[in-house]
C-alpha positions, 0 to 999 in steps of 0.5 A: 646604570651605576658604576661598581666600584670597590671600597675600603673604609679606614679607622675607627671614630675618624673614618675615610672611605677608600675608592678604587676605581677601574679606569673609566669608573668614576665617583662624586662627592660634595666638594671639600670632601677629598682627602687624597687621590692617585696619579690618573684621577682626574678631578672635574667640578661642576653643578652637577647637572645644571643649574637648578640642581646646584641651587636644589642641593643649596637648599638642602644646606650643602655646595652649590658645586658637586665634583666628579673624580675619574679615574683615566688610567695610569701606565700600568694599568690597574685601579686608581684610589680616591679617598673621602674624609668624614667631617667630624667623629663617627662612622661612614655608612655604605648604602647600597641603593640595590638594597632599598629599591633604588632609593634612599632618603637621609639627613641634610649633610649626611651625604658623602659621596657615591658612584657615578650614576648615583642622583643627589636630590632633594626630598621635601617633606610633605607635612606642615608640622615637619616644615615647622618644627622639625629642626635639621629634618625640614629638607631631607636629600633623596639618593636614586639609583642602583650603585652605592652611597657613603653617608657619614653618621656622628657618634655610634651608628644605631640600625633599627628595623621597623615592622610594620606599623612600629613606631620610633620616636626620635630627635630630629637631628639623631636621624641620619637616614632611612629607606623608601617605606618609612613614614616620617613625621613630627609629634608634640612632646606633650606635657608642660613640663616636658615641653619646658625643662625636659631638655629635648625640644618641643617635637620629635620625630615620629618613624613608622615602618616598615623599613630600615632606620639609621641613627647617630648618637651624636649629631653634629649640631648637638656637638657643636652647641656643646662646643659653644656652651663651653667656649662661653663658659671659659671665655666668662671665666676669662674676663672674670679673671681679667676683671678680679687681676685688674681690680687687684693691680688697682688696689695695690697701687692705690695702696702704694700710694697711700702709704707713700703719702703717709 
């Protein structure tokens, strides 16, 4: 049984979740996610169940270690609070695993924190197409238990409920997570011009219902690409400016020397 925790999501675009713990209750989070904690909260970092579990988390691109935050109680009793911040602009999504039959599949790096008793496992996709062309979707995380978990979506959060057989085609990076009944696969975009000039890559993820799907409008990979492109353009502009400046200075010096020798 997972601990029953109270929480409040604070903020709009740069959110954090503040969790209130009764004495003895705990929440677990990826290393480095904590923003602040009150007196009486005890922090303990470990592998979360042995070296093998730590290595499995590393496969998903997250930290080898996971940290438990347990409230041991203060002088006046009551609750202790600990807060975890989103890593980039977007929304924090509370996931009640009881509403998803005890299991929720999410994109790697989406997990933020969860009540003690929720397990974070690796969900390997079964189809070769997914493994080769799924990009960020090659390895997914599986959250299991009967408590609350919190995942992060970049940009705007979109929630869709798929009917049996209903299919949704999505950029692989835009998937936050989905319920257990949703089938995940990869399909070729199709068409020579679409593949080369469409700008969406060669493959798209296909999600087939029934089940709930959570999407994000701004995956971190897309934001990072835009920042890198802007950085390269800016750096290139500075280099050109520096070259022009140096050439102009050289021309001025050369002109002065010529004038002086006349």
